[in-house]
SEMI-381598 format. One record per residue: residue in one letter; x, y, z of N, C-alpha, C in turn. Coordinates in steps of 0.1 Angstrom, whole numbers. Layout:
BEGIN
<site kolro="A" n_u="X" n_v="Y" n_w="Z" ca_u="X" ca_v="Y" ca_w="Z" c_u="X" c_v="Y" c_w="Z"/>
...
END
This chain:
BEGIN
<site kolro="M" n_u="207" n_v="189" n_w="-548" ca_u="195" ca_v="191" ca_w="-538" c_u="202" c_v="197" c_w="-528"/>
<site kolro="A" n_u="197" n_v="207" n_w="-525" ca_u="205" ca_v="216" ca_w="-508" c_u="195" c_v="213" c_w="-496"/>
<site kolro="Q" n_u="202" n_v="211" n_w="-485" ca_u="197" ca_v="203" ca_w="-473" c_u="191" c_v="217" c_w="-469"/>
<site kolro="K" n_u="185" n_v="211" n_w="-461" ca_u="174" ca_v="227" ca_w="-451" c_u="183" c_v="227" c_w="-438"/>
<site kolro="N" n_u="188" n_v="237" n_w="-437" ca_u="195" ca_v="238" ca_w="-423" c_u="186" c_v="246" c_w="-411"/>
<site kolro="T" n_u="177" n_v="235" n_w="-404" ca_u="172" ca_v="236" ca_w="-396" c_u="175" c_v="236" c_w="-382"/>
<site kolro="P" n_u="175" n_v="243" n_w="-370" ca_u="184" ca_v="243" ca_w="-360" c_u="172" c_v="232" c_w="-351"/>
<site kolro="L" n_u="181" n_v="224" n_w="-345" ca_u="174" ca_v="214" ca_w="-338" c_u="169" c_v="220" c_w="-322"/>
<site kolro="K" n_u="157" n_v="217" n_w="-320" ca_u="152" ca_v="220" ca_w="-310" c_u="157" c_v="215" c_w="-297"/>
<site kolro="E" n_u="161" n_v="226" n_w="-288" ca_u="166" ca_v="220" ca_w="-276" c_u="157" c_v="216" c_w="-267"/>
<site kolro="S" n_u="163" n_v="205" n_w="-261" ca_u="150" ca_v="196" ca_w="-253" c_u="152" c_v="205" c_w="-239"/>
<site kolro="Q" n_u="134" n_v="210" n_w="-241" ca_u="133" ca_v="218" ca_w="-226" c_u="128" c_v="207" c_w="-215"/>
<site kolro="Q" n_u="131" n_v="210" n_w="-202" ca_u="126" ca_v="201" ca_w="-194" c_u="110" c_v="204" c_w="-192"/>
<site kolro="E" n_u="103" n_v="195" n_w="-192" ca_u="86" ca_v="194" ca_w="-188" c_u="88" c_v="194" c_w="-174"/>
<site kolro="P" n_u="82" n_v="201" n_w="-166" ca_u="79" ca_v="201" ca_w="-154" c_u="71" c_v="189" c_w="-149"/>
<site kolro="F" n_u="74" n_v="182" n_w="-139" ca_u="68" ca_v="171" ca_w="-136" c_u="51" c_v="173" c_w="-131"/>
<site kolro="V" n_u="41" n_v="165" n_w="-132" ca_u="29" ca_v="169" ca_w="-127" c_u="25" c_v="173" c_w="-112"/>
<site kolro="F" n_u="33" n_v="165" n_w="-107" ca_u="32" ca_v="166" ca_w="-92" c_u="44" c_v="172" c_w="-88"/>
<site kolro="A" n_u="46" n_v="181" n_w="-76" ca_u="55" ca_v="185" ca_w="-70" c_u="61" c_v="178" c_w="-61"/>
<site kolro="K" n_u="74" n_v="177" n_w="-51" ca_u="78" ca_v="169" ca_w="-40" c_u="68" c_v="165" c_w="-28"/>
<site kolro="N" n_u="62" n_v="174" n_w="-24" ca_u="50" ca_v="174" ca_w="-13" c_u="39" c_v="168" c_w="-19"/>
<site kolro="N" n_u="34" n_v="171" n_w="-30" ca_u="26" ca_v="162" ca_w="-36" c_u="26" c_v="142" c_w="-38"/>
<site kolro="Y" n_u="39" n_v="140" n_w="-38" ca_u="44" ca_v="127" ca_w="-42" c_u="44" c_v="124" c_w="-23"/>
<site kolro="R" n_u="49" n_v="130" n_w="-16" ca_u="49" ca_v="129" ca_w="0" c_u="36" c_v="126" c_w="4"/>
<site kolro="L" n_u="27" n_v="132" n_w="3" ca_u="16" ca_v="132" ca_w="5" c_u="8" c_v="116" c_w="2"/>
<site kolro="L" n_u="12" n_v="116" n_w="-10" ca_u="9" ca_v="104" ca_w="-20" c_u="12" c_v="89" c_w="-11"/>
<site kolro="L" n_u="24" n_v="90" n_w="-10" ca_u="30" ca_v="80" ca_w="-2" c_u="28" c_v="77" c_w="13"/>
<site kolro="L" n_u="23" n_v="89" n_w="19" ca_u="15" ca_v="89" ca_w="33" c_u="5" c_v="84" c_w="36"/>
<site kolro="S" n_u="-4" n_v="89" n_w="21" ca_u="-19" ca_v="84" ca_w="17" c_u="-17" c_v="67" c_w="18"/>
<site kolro="I" n_u="-7" n_v="65" n_w="9" ca_u="-7" ca_v="48" ca_w="7" c_u="-3" c_v="40" c_w="21"/>
<site kolro="A" n_u="2" n_v="46" n_w="31" ca_u="7" ca_v="40" ca_w="42" c_u="-1" c_v="40" c_w="48"/>
<site kolro="M" n_u="-11" n_v="52" n_w="52" ca_u="-23" ca_v="53" ca_w="60" c_u="-35" c_v="39" c_w="55"/>
<site kolro="V" n_u="-39" n_v="40" n_w="44" ca_u="-43" ca_v="31" ca_w="38" c_u="-41" c_v="14" c_w="42"/>
<site kolro="V" n_u="-26" n_v="12" n_w="39" ca_u="-24" ca_v="0" ca_w="42" c_u="-23" c_v="-4" c_w="60"/>
<site kolro="L" n_u="-20" n_v="9" n_w="69" ca_u="-19" ca_v="5" ca_w="84" c_u="-37" c_v="5" c_w="86"/>
<site kolro="G" n_u="-46" n_v="6" n_w="79" ca_u="-60" ca_v="6" ca_w="82" c_u="-64" c_v="-5" c_w="81"/>
<site kolro="F" n_u="-60" n_v="-11" n_w="70" ca_u="-62" ca_v="-24" ca_w="66" c_u="-57" c_v="-38" c_w="74"/>
<site kolro="I" n_u="-40" n_v="-33" n_w="81" ca_u="-38" ca_v="-44" ca_w="88" c_u="-43" c_v="-43" c_w="101"/>
<site kolro="L" n_u="-48" n_v="-29" n_w="107" ca_u="-53" ca_v="-33" ca_w="116" c_u="-69" c_v="-39" c_w="118"/>
<site kolro="M" n_u="-73" n_v="-40" n_w="106" ca_u="-88" ca_v="-47" ca_w="106" c_u="-83" c_v="-63" c_w="106"/>
<site kolro="I" n_u="-70" n_v="-66" n_w="102" ca_u="-67" ca_v="-83" ca_w="102" c_u="-67" c_v="-88" c_w="120"/>
<site kolro="G" n_u="-74" n_v="-99" n_w="118" ca_u="-74" ca_v="-106" ca_w="133" c_u="-84" c_v="-117" c_w="132"/>
<site kolro="E" n_u="-75" n_v="-126" n_w="143" ca_u="-87" ca_v="-136" ca_w="148" c_u="-94" c_v="-131" c_w="162"/>
<site kolro="T" n_u="-94" n_v="-123" n_w="164" ca_u="-97" ca_v="-120" ca_w="178" c_u="-111" c_v="-115" c_w="179"/>
<site kolro="D" n_u="-117" n_v="-111" n_w="187" ca_u="-132" ca_v="-102" ca_w="186" c_u="-136" c_v="-95" c_w="175"/>
<site kolro="I" n_u="-143" n_v="-100" n_w="167" ca_u="-147" ca_v="-91" ca_w="154" c_u="-154" c_v="-77" c_w="159"/>
<site kolro="Y" n_u="-159" n_v="-75" n_w="171" ca_u="-166" ca_v="-64" ca_w="171" c_u="-159" c_v="-55" c_w="179"/>
<site kolro="E" n_u="-144" n_v="-55" n_w="178" ca_u="-135" ca_v="-49" ca_w="188" c_u="-133" c_v="-36" c_w="182"/>
<site kolro="F" n_u="-129" n_v="-23" n_w="191" ca_u="-130" ca_v="-11" ca_w="187" c_u="-119" c_v="-12" c_w="172"/>
<site kolro="K" n_u="-111" n_v="-14" n_w="177" ca_u="-96" ca_v="-10" ca_w="169" c_u="-104" c_v="-16" c_w="152"/>
<site kolro="K" n_u="-109" n_v="-24" n_w="151" ca_u="-114" ca_v="-31" ca_w="138" c_u="-127" c_v="-24" c_w="132"/>
<site kolro="I" n_u="-133" n_v="-21" n_w="139" ca_u="-148" ca_v="-12" ca_w="136" c_u="-151" c_v="-1" c_w="134"/>
<site kolro="I" n_u="-145" n_v="6" n_w="142" ca_u="-144" ca_v="21" ca_w="144" c_u="-128" c_v="27" c_w="137"/>
<site kolro="L" n_u="-119" n_v="24" n_w="144" ca_u="-106" ca_v="28" ca_w="141" c_u="-99" c_v="25" c_w="129"/>
<site kolro="A" n_u="-99" n_v="16" n_w="127" ca_u="-94" ca_v="14" ca_w="111" c_u="-100" c_v="17" c_w="102"/>
<site kolro="P" n_u="-113" n_v="17" n_w="102" ca_u="-122" ca_v="25" ca_w="90" c_u="-118" c_v="41" c_w="86"/>
<site kolro="I" n_u="-118" n_v="44" n_w="102" ca_u="-112" ca_v="57" ca_w="102" c_u="-101" c_v="61" c_w="95"/>
<site kolro="I" n_u="-92" n_v="55" n_w="98" ca_u="-76" ca_v="56" ca_w="92" c_u="-78" c_v="55" c_w="78"/>
<site kolro="V" n_u="-85" n_v="43" n_w="71" ca_u="-84" ca_v="40" ca_w="59" c_u="-93" c_v="52" c_w="48"/>
<site kolro="L" n_u="-105" n_v="56" n_w="53" ca_u="-109" ca_v="68" ca_w="51" c_u="-99" c_v="79" c_w="52"/>
<site kolro="A" n_u="-95" n_v="85" n_w="59" ca_u="-84" ca_v="94" ca_w="62" c_u="-72" c_v="96" c_w="51"/>
<site kolro="G" n_u="-69" n_v="82" n_w="50" ca_u="-58" ca_v="81" ca_w="38" c_u="-62" c_v="83" c_w="25"/>
<site kolro="F" n_u="-77" n_v="77" n_w="21" ca_u="-79" ca_v="81" ca_w="8" c_u="-82" c_v="99" c_w="11"/>
<site kolro="G" n_u="-87" n_v="102" n_w="19" ca_u="-87" ca_v="120" ca_w="21" c_u="-76" c_v="126" c_w="16"/>
<site kolro="V" n_u="-64" n_v="120" n_w="21" ca_u="-51" ca_v="126" ca_w="23" c_u="-44" c_v="123" c_w="7"/>
<site kolro="G" n_u="-50" n_v="113" n_w="-1" ca_u="-49" ca_v="109" ca_w="-12" c_u="-52" c_v="121" c_w="-23"/>
<site kolro="F" n_u="-67" n_v="120" n_w="-18" ca_u="-74" ca_v="130" ca_w="-27" c_u="-67" c_v="145" c_w="-27"/>
<site kolro="V" n_u="-60" n_v="148" n_w="-13" ca_u="-59" ca_v="165" ca_w="-13" c_u="-45" c_v="163" c_w="-20"/>
<site kolro="A" n_u="-37" n_v="150" n_w="-23" ca_u="-23" ca_v="151" ca_w="-26" c_u="-25" c_v="151" c_w="-43"/>
<site kolro="I" n_u="-34" n_v="146" n_w="-48" ca_u="-36" ca_v="145" ca_w="-62" c_u="-44" c_v="162" c_w="-67"/>
<site kolro="L" n_u="-50" n_v="167" n_w="-59" ca_u="-58" ca_v="181" ca_w="-61" c_u="-51" c_v="191" c_w="-57"/>
<site kolro="K" n_u="-36" n_v="191" n_w="-52" ca_u="-31" ca_v="202" ca_w="-45" c_u="-20" c_v="208" c_w="-57"/>
<site kolro="K" n_u="-23" n_v="219" n_w="-59" ca_u="-19" ca_v="226" ca_w="-67" c_u="-1" c_v="229" c_w="-64"/>
<site kolro="P" n_u="8" n_v="223" n_w="-73" ca_u="21" ca_v="226" ca_w="-66" c_u="25" c_v="242" c_w="-69"/>
<site kolro="A" n_u="36" n_v="248" n_w="-59" ca_u="39" ca_v="263" ca_w="-60" c_u="45" c_v="264" c_w="-72"/>
<site kolro="Q" n_u="45" n_v="279" n_w="-76" ca_u="54" ca_v="284" ca_w="-85" c_u="64" c_v="289" c_w="-81"/>
<site kolro="N" n_u="80" n_v="284" n_w="-86" ca_u="91" ca_v="290" ca_w="-83" c_u="97" c_v="297" c_w="-93"/>
<site kolro="N" n_u="89" n_v="307" n_w="-97" ca_u="91" ca_v="320" ca_w="-105" c_u="98" c_v="329" c_w="-102"/>
END
């Protein structure tokens, strides 16, 4: 029985889903959310400006940056 000589498919590198900038934005987003939660920690006054206004704004901004990082279309380098 004769063997078929089929050429092996060359392995093509598939592009990553995200570009380098997307990953940087995603890491920035995670850092912002963690910073926001760290600002909420403490045993001092529960109604402190830092805890009830600043920290939630930083957390929400972190989620917003993460949303942008996921939806941002990577630039085509052709």
